[in-house]
C-alpha positions as CSV (number, residue, x, y, z in Angstrom):
1,X,-17.0,-6.4,37.1
2,X,-19.8,-6.1,34.6
3,X,-19.7,-7.3,31.0
4,X,-22.7,-6.5,28.8
5,X,-23.6,-9.6,26.9
6,X,-26.8,-9.1,25.1
7,X,-27.5,-12.5,23.7
8,X,-25.5,-15.7,24.3
9,X,-25.5,-19.4,25.1
10,X,-24.2,-21.2,28.2
11,X,-23.1,-24.6,27.0
12,X,-22.3,-28.1,28.6
13,X,-23.5,-27.1,32.1
14,X,-25.7,-29.1,34.5
15,X,-28.9,-27.3,35.0
16,X,-30.4,-27.3,38.5
17,X,-34.1,-27.3,38.0
18,X,-36.7,-27.1,40.7
19,X,-36.8,-30.8,41.4
20,X,-34.1,-32.4,39.3
21,X,-30.7,-31.8,37.6
22,X,-30.6,-31.8,33.8
23,X,-27.1,-33.0,33.0
24,X,-25.1,-31.5,30.2
25,X,-27.6,-28.9,29.2
26,X,-27.6,-25.4,27.6
27,X,-29.3,-22.1,28.3
28,X,-29.9,-19.4,25.6
29,X,-30.3,-15.9,26.9
30,X,-31.7,-12.9,24.9
31,X,-32.3,-9.4,26.2
32,X,-31.8,-10.4,29.8
33,X,-34.3,-13.3,29.7
34,X,-33.9,-17.0,29.3
35,X,-35.4,-17.9,25.9
36,X,-34.4,-21.6,25.5
37,X,-33.1,-24.4,27.6
38,X,-32.5,-28.1,26.8
39,X,-30.0,-31.0,26.5
40,X,-26.8,-30.4,24.5
41,X,-27.8,-33.1,22.1
42,X,-30.5,-30.8,20.8
43,X,-28.5,-27.6,20.8
44,X,-28.3,-25.6,17.6
45,X,-26.9,-22.1,17.3
46,X,-29.2,-20.9,14.6
47,X,-29.3,-17.4,16.1
48,X,-25.4,-17.2,15.8
49,X,-25.1,-16.4,19.5
50,X,-21.9,-15.8,21.4
51,X,-21.1,-19.2,23.2
52,X,-19.7,-19.7,26.7
53,X,-18.7,-23.3,27.3
54,X,-18.2,-24.9,30.7
55,X,-16.5,-28.0,32.1
56,X,-18.9,-31.0,32.9
57,X,-18.5,-30.6,36.7
58,X,-20.2,-27.1,36.8
59,X,-23.8,-26.3,37.6
60,X,-26.1,-23.5,36.5
61,X,-28.5,-22.5,39.4
62,X,-31.2,-19.9,39.5
63,X,-29.8,-16.8,41.3
64,X,-30.2,-16.8,45.1
65,X,-32.7,-14.4,46.8
66,X,-31.7,-13.1,50.3
67,X,-34.9,-11.8,51.9
68,X,-33.0,-10.8,55.1
69,X,-29.8,-8.9,54.8
70,X,-28.7,-5.7,56.6
71,X,-25.4,-5.1,54.8
72,X,-22.0,-6.2,53.6
73,X,-18.6,-4.9,52.4
74,X,-18.8,-1.8,54.6
75,X,-22.4,-0.9,53.5
76,X,-25.7,-1.1,55.5
77,X,-29.3,-0.4,54.7
78,X,-29.4,2.0,57.7
79,X,-26.7,4.2,56.2
80,X,-29.6,5.7,54.2
81,X,-27.2,6.1,51.4
82,X,-27.7,5.1,47.7
83,X,-24.0,4.5,47.6
84,X,-24.4,1.8,50.2
85,X,-27.3,0.2,48.3
86,X,-25.1,0.2,45.1
87,X,-22.2,-1.5,47.1
88,X,-24.7,-4.2,48.2
89,X,-26.0,-4.7,44.7
90,X,-22.4,-4.9,43.3
91,X,-21.0,-7.2,46.0
92,X,-23.9,-9.8,46.4
93,X,-23.3,-11.6,43.0
94,X,-19.9,-12.8,44.4
95,X,-21.9,-15.1,46.7
96,X,-24.5,-15.9,44.0
97,X,-27.2,-13.6,45.3
98,X,-29.1,-11.9,42.4
99,X,-32.0,-10.3,44.4
100,X,-32.5,-9.2,47.9
101,X,-34.6,-7.2,50.4
102,X,-32.7,-4.4,52.1
103,X,-33.4,-5.0,55.8
104,X,-33.7,-2.4,58.5
105,X,-33.1,-2.5,62.3
106,X,-35.0,-1.0,65.2
107,X,-33.8,2.6,65.4
108,X,-35.3,6.0,66.1
109,X,-38.0,7.0,63.6
110,X,-36.1,9.6,61.7
111,X,-33.3,7.1,61.0
112,X,-35.7,4.4,59.8
113,X,-37.5,7.0,57.6
114,X,-34.3,8.1,56.0
115,X,-33.4,4.5,55.1
116,X,-36.9,3.9,53.7
117,X,-36.8,7.1,51.6
118,X,-33.3,6.2,50.3
119,X,-34.6,2.7,49.0
120,X,-37.5,4.5,47.3
121,X,-35.2,7.0,45.6
122,X,-32.7,4.3,44.7
123,X,-35.4,2.2,43.0
124,X,-36.7,5.1,41.0
125,X,-33.2,5.6,39.5
126,X,-32.1,2.0,39.4
127,X,-35.1,0.6,37.6
128,X,-33.6,1.3,34.3
129,X,-29.9,1.0,34.7
130,X,-29.1,-1.2,37.7
131,X,-26.2,-3.5,37.4
132,X,-25.9,-6.3,39.9
133,X,-28.2,-7.8,42.5
134,X,-31.8,-6.5,42.1
135,X,-33.3,-4.8,45.1
136,X,-36.8,-6.2,45.5
137,X,-38.0,-4.0,48.4
138,X,-37.6,-3.7,52.1
139,X,-37.7,-6.1,55.1
140,X,-38.7,-3.9,58.0
141,X,-37.2,-5.7,61.1
142,X,-38.5,-3.9,64.1
143,X,-39.3,-1.6,65.8
144,X,-42.6,-3.4,66.6
145,X,-41.0,-6.2,68.6
146,X,-40.8,-7.6,72.1
147,X,-38.2,-6.0,74.5
148,X,-37.9,-9.4,76.1
149,X,-36.5,-10.8,72.9
150,X,-34.7,-7.8,71.5
151,X,-31.4,-9.6,70.7
152,X,-29.2,-7.1,68.9
153,X,-32.1,-4.7,68.3
154,X,-31.6,-1.5,70.4
155,X,-34.1,-1.6,73.3
156,X,-34.6,2.1,73.6
157,X,-36.2,2.4,70.1
158,X,-38.7,-0.5,70.5
159,X,-42.4,0.6,70.1
160,X,-45.7,-1.2,70.1
161,X,-47.2,-2.1,66.7
162,X,-48.7,1.1,65.3
163,X,-50.8,1.0,62.1
164,X,-50.7,4.7,61.5
165,X,-46.9,4.8,61.9
166,X,-46.5,1.8,59.6
167,X,-48.7,3.4,56.9
168,X,-46.7,6.6,57.0
169,X,-43.6,4.6,56.5
170,X,-45.1,2.6,53.7
171,X,-45.7,6.0,51.9
172,X,-42.1,7.1,52.6
173,X,-40.9,3.8,51.0
174,X,-43.0,4.1,47.9
175,X,-44.8,1.0,49.0
176,X,-41.6,-1.0,49.0
177,X,-42.1,-2.7,52.5
178,X,-42.7,-6.4,51.6
179,X,-42.0,-8.1,54.9
180,X,-42.4,-6.8,58.5
181,X,-40.8,-8.6,61.5
182,X,-43.0,-8.1,64.5
183,X,-44.1,-9.5,67.8
184,X,-47.9,-10.3,67.7
185,X,-48.2,-10.5,71.5
186,X,-47.5,-6.8,71.9
187,X,-50.3,-4.3,72.4
188,X,-52.2,-3.9,69.1
189,X,-50.3,-6.8,67.7
190,X,-53.2,-8.9,66.3
191,X,-54.9,-5.8,64.8
192,X,-51.5,-5.0,63.2
193,X,-51.2,-8.4,61.6
194,X,-54.7,-8.1,60.2
195,X,-53.7,-4.7,58.7
196,X,-50.5,-6.1,57.1
197,X,-52.4,-9.1,55.7
198,X,-55.1,-7.0,54.2
199,X,-52.5,-4.9,52.5
200,X,-50.6,-7.9,51.2
201,X,-47.5,-7.3,53.3
202,X,-45.9,-10.5,54.8
203,X,-46.1,-10.7,58.6
204,X,-43.0,-12.4,59.9
205,X,-43.0,-13.3,63.6
206,X,-39.7,-12.5,65.1
207,X,-38.0,-11.0,68.2
208,X,-41.2,-12.3,69.9
209,X,-42.1,-13.9,73.2
210,X,-45.5,-15.1,72.0
211,X,-46.9,-18.3,73.6
212,X,-48.4,-20.9,71.4
213,X,-52.1,-19.6,71.7
214,X,-50.8,-16.1,70.7
215,X,-49.1,-17.7,67.7
216,X,-52.4,-19.4,66.7
217,X,-54.2,-16.1,66.9
218,X,-51.5,-14.4,64.8
219,X,-51.7,-17.1,62.2
220,X,-55.5,-16.7,62.1
221,X,-54.9,-13.0,61.4
222,X,-52.6,-14.0,58.5
223,X,-49.1,-14.3,59.8
224,X,-47.2,-16.8,57.6
225,X,-43.5,-16.4,58.2
226,X,-40.9,-16.6,61.0
227,X,-37.8,-14.4,61.1
228,X,-34.4,-16.1,61.7
229,X,-35.9,-19.2,63.2
230,X,-34.8,-20.0,66.8
231,X,-33.0,-16.7,67.2
232,X,-34.8,-13.9,69.1
233,X,-37.9,-15.8,70.1
234,X,-39.5,-18.0,72.7
235,X,-38.2,-21.5,72.4
236,X,-40.2,-24.7,72.5
237,X,-41.1,-26.5,75.7
238,X,-43.1,-29.7,75.4
239,X,-46.0,-28.2,77.4
240,X,-45.7,-24.7,75.9
241,X,-44.7,-24.9,72.2
242,X,-44.0,-21.1,71.9
243,X,-42.9,-19.5,68.6
244,X,-40.5,-22.3,67.8
245,X,-43.0,-25.1,68.4
246,X,-45.6,-23.3,66.3
247,X,-43.1,-22.9,63.5
248,X,-42.3,-26.6,63.5
249,X,-45.9,-27.8,63.8
250,X,-47.6,-25.6,61.2
251,X,-47.0,-26.0,57.5
252,X,-48.5,-22.5,56.8
253,X,-45.5,-21.0,58.5
254,X,-42.3,-20.6,56.4
255,X,-39.1,-20.2,58.4
256,X,-36.0,-18.3,57.7
257,X,-32.7,-19.9,58.7
258,X,-29.1,-18.6,59.3
259,X,-27.2,-21.8,58.4
260,X,-23.8,-20.8,59.6
261,X,-23.6,-23.4,62.4
262,X,-23.3,-20.5,64.9
263,X,-26.8,-19.1,65.2
264,X,-28.4,-22.6,65.1
265,X,-26.6,-25.8,66.0
266,X,-26.2,-28.1,63.0
267,X,-28.2,-30.9,64.6
268,X,-31.1,-28.5,65.1
269,X,-30.7,-27.3,61.5
270,X,-31.1,-31.0,60.4
271,X,-34.1,-31.5,62.7
272,X,-35.8,-28.5,61.2
273,X,-35.1,-29.7,57.7
274,X,-36.6,-33.0,58.5
275,X,-39.7,-31.3,60.0
276,X,-40.2,-28.5,57.4
277,X,-38.6,-29.7,54.1
278,X,-37.0,-27.5,51.4
279,X,-40.3,-25.8,50.4
280,X,-40.8,-24.3,53.9
281,X,-37.3,-23.1,54.8
282,X,-35.7,-19.9,53.4
283,X,-32.0,-19.6,53.6
284,X,-31.0,-16.1,54.7
285,X,-27.7,-14.5,55.7
286,X,-28.9,-11.7,58.1
287,X,-25.4,-10.4,57.4
288,X,-24.1,-7.0,58.6
289,X,-21.5,-4.6,57.1
290,X,-18.5,-6.7,58.2
291,X,-19.2,-9.4,55.6
292,X,-16.5,-9.6,52.9
293,X,-14.2,-7.5,55.2
294,X,-11.6,-8.5,57.8
295,X,-12.2,-9.3,61.5
296,X,-12.5,-6.2,63.7
297,X,-14.8,-3.6,65.2
298,X,-18.0,-2.6,63.2
299,X,-21.4,-1.1,63.9
300,X,-25.0,-2.4,63.7
301,X,-28.0,-0.2,64.5
302,X,-25.7,2.4,66.3
303,X,-24.1,-0.4,68.4
304,X,-20.5,-1.6,68.5
305,X,-20.0,-5.1,67.1
306,X,-16.8,-7.2,67.4
307,X,-16.3,-9.6,64.5
308,X,-13.9,-12.6,64.9
309,X,-13.9,-16.2,63.6
310,X,-17.0,-15.7,61.5
311,X,-19.0,-14.5,64.6
312,X,-20.4,-11.0,65.2
313,X,-21.1,-10.1,68.8
314,X,-22.3,-7.0,70.6
315,X,-20.3,-5.9,73.7
316,X,-22.6,-7.8,76.0
317,X,-22.0,-11.0,74.0
318,X,-25.3,-11.0,72.0
319,X,-25.1,-12.3,68.4
320,X,-25.4,-9.4,66.1
321,X,-26.3,-10.6,62.6
322,X,-23.8,-12.7,60.7
323,X,-21.0,-12.6,58.1
324,X,-22.5,-15.6,56.3
325,X,-22.4,-15.7,52.5
326,X,-25.3,-17.2,50.7
327,X,-23.3,-19.9,48.9
328,X,-21.8,-20.9,52.2
329,X,-25.3,-21.3,53.6
330,X,-26.1,-23.8,50.8
331,X,-22.9,-25.7,51.4
332,X,-23.6,-25.9,55.2
333,X,-27.2,-27.0,54.6
334,X,-26.0,-29.9,52.5
335,X,-23.4,-30.8,55.1
336,X,-25.7,-30.4,58.2
337,X,-28.8,-32.1,56.8
338,X,-27.7,-34.4,54.0
339,X,-30.1,-32.6,51.6
340,X,-29.4,-32.6,47.9
341,X,-27.9,-29.7,45.9
342,X,-31.3,-29.3,44.3
343,X,-33.0,-28.9,47.6
344,X,-30.3,-26.5,49.0
345,X,-30.8,-24.3,45.9
346,X,-34.6,-24.5,46.3
347,X,-34.3,-23.0,49.8
348,X,-32.2,-20.1,48.4
349,X,-34.0,-19.5,45.1
350,X,-37.5,-21.0,44.5
351,X,-38.9,-20.8,48.0
352,X,-38.1,-17.1,48.5
353,X,-39.2,-16.2,45.0
354,X,-42.6,-17.8,45.7
355,X,-42.7,-16.1,49.1
356,X,-42.1,-12.7,47.6
357,X,-44.5,-13.3,44.6
358,X,-41.8,-12.9,42.0
359,X,-42.0,-16.5,40.9
360,X,-43.2,-15.6,37.5
361,X,-39.8,-14.0,36.7
362,X,-37.3,-15.4,39.3
363,X,-36.4,-18.4,41.4
364,X,-35.9,-21.1,38.7
365,X,-34.2,-21.7,35.3
366,X,-37.3,-21.6,33.0
367,X,-38.0,-20.0,29.7
368,X,-39.3,-16.5,30.0
369,X,-37.7,-15.8,33.4
370,X,-35.0,-13.2,34.2
371,X,-31.5,-14.6,33.3
372,X,-30.4,-14.6,37.0
373,X,-28.0,-17.5,36.8
374,X,-25.2,-18.7,39.1
375,X,-22.5,-20.9,37.8
376,X,-20.9,-23.0,40.6
377,X,-19.3,-26.3,41.4
378,X,-20.7,-29.1,43.6
379,X,-19.1,-27.4,46.6
380,X,-21.2,-24.3,46.0
381,X,-18.2,-22.2,45.0
382,X,-19.4,-19.4,42.8
383,X,-17.6,-19.1,39.4
384,X,-19.9,-16.7,37.6
385,X,-23.0,-14.7,38.3
386,X,-25.4,-13.3,35.7
387,X,-28.0,-10.8,36.8
388,X,-30.8,-10.2,34.3
389,X,-28.5,-11.6,31.6
390,X,-25.5,-9.4,32.5
391,X,-22.3,-11.1,33.6
392,X,-21.6,-9.2,36.8
393,X,-19.2,-11.5,38.5
394,X,-16.5,-13.8,37.3
395,X,-14.3,-15.7,39.8
396,X,-10.9,-17.2,39.4
């Protein structure tokens, strides 16, 4: 659903700020932006705005930003279809996600290129009239990864890091590739990291068999991010820290986490939270097209995936993305780690907004920012979602 509300006030709702909760507050929205916030005691409707009043047990959070999502509701980035991107944009607000990076998978070149071109075309059209979650660009996951840590990425399409190929893809995408998941230990890997860094593209280490020294070299070249931490990478040994040990030991590395309790054991999620904190963890879903649909047989990167009991598996038993919803990730994070609601929101909103350099307009409830607002209860159940001021989802 989409209801065009141009200017309005949200009243008597608890505002989740970056570090605190302002109880019983208000938010005024004008032309898609937040133009005033405060305590209800100071509220005055001098502008004669439409008013939406909430019960005292509801919270207003900044919209969530999913920087690693392949698809949902039957749609996938690799469909190379504007219809699929529209489906993603329309469905994501149901879980409180108001911005995302369309994520690719290792595939043959022509298939990746078609997906990149589609995002570029979609953004040209959607800039002016998009309704729903905002597409902030592309997360290129593969094909520059390690065959040893392929996970659910098709082995036959993996290639060595290639600057020329990447540059041709960046042109196809209209410069929309914001994050690249790659393995720095592969031939030309470090040179490739240098190139991404120089061109202000985030290097995320993932599907990598790098040893600790190779991780240090990659960080020196500018790598600053780790893709779905623990999954598809060399684990940590006390004498060879590997990718995981480097991720835990170095503050410079931000780590993505799939907090579904399946990809990473809850105790390990908690240990990671204690090591990294809410400013160094980004909650992601890494979800595939089966999310929001029934259990059954689906497809990811041209491979058959069986989905049952919230778990997506390839035929050989490998985990193949997730069906996790972002609001569930927040709820799980609170349950697994004992973190506060404010911290859980930070891992889904502020931290990714800062990472993607959109902090000046997204990631927190502040005057002047986009009115990307999620109304939810303490259990992270989404009641309403506003994207750039438009009410695009209203629950029961």
